[in-house]
N, C-alpha and C positions, 0 to 999 in steps of 0.2 A: 491662478486659483479660481475655481468655479464658484459662482454664486448660485447655489441650488436652493429651491424652496424646501420647506420641511417635508412636504409630500415626496418630492424627488429624492431627498436624502433618505427617507424611510424606504422607498422602493429600492434604492441602491443597497441599503443595509439588508433588506430582505433577500435580494439576489446574492449578496455576499454570504449570508447565513445559509442559504440553500446550497451554494457551491461548497461551503465548508462541511455541511452534512454529507454531501455526496462524496467528498474526499475522505471524510472519516469512515464512511461505509466501505469505500474501496480499500482503505488501509486495513480495516477489520477483515475483509474478505481475503486479502493477501496473507495476513497472519493466520487466519483459520485454515486456509489452503495449505500453507507450509506446515502447520501442526498436523493436519491429516496426512500429508505426504511423509512427514517424519515418522508417524506411527506406522504407515504402510511399509516404509523402507526398513524399519526395525523389525517388522513382523515377518518379512520374507527372508528366506535363507540366502546364503551366498553360495551359489553353484552356477553351473553353466546355463541352466534353464532360466534363471531369474536375473542374470547379470544385465541383460538389455533393459529390463524394466527398471532396475536400480539406476541405470544410467539415465533413463528418461526422467525418473523422479529427481535425481540430482540436478539435471539441467533445468527443470521447472523450478526447483527450489532456488537455484542460483539466480534465475530470471526474476523471481519474486523478491529475493533479497536485494537485487540491484534496484528494483523499483522502489522498495522501501528506503534504500540508501539515498536515492535521488530526492525523495520526499523529505527526508531528514535534512539533507543539505539545503534544500529550498527553504525549509522552515528556519534553519540557522541563518541563512542569508537575509531573508525578508523580515523575520520577527526576532532574531537573536536567540531563538530557542535551540538549544543543543542537547543531545542525549549522550 
């Protein structure tokens, strides 16, 4: 166990807070990106000309969902928070 001074403890708490804000921002960006991709996917038709773009959209959405899933699993393991 570390014996930290109140100032050192405050600095560590500030770093932790900053990291948490950055993580929350990244999560919001992933969610917003997936929302925009879903709207784009739903707005384009299903035909031979758009199938490659739809594939790209689905790949990116899956990648974002995997990242969000990893964050959720980490939260569950470290803080006991589950969704």
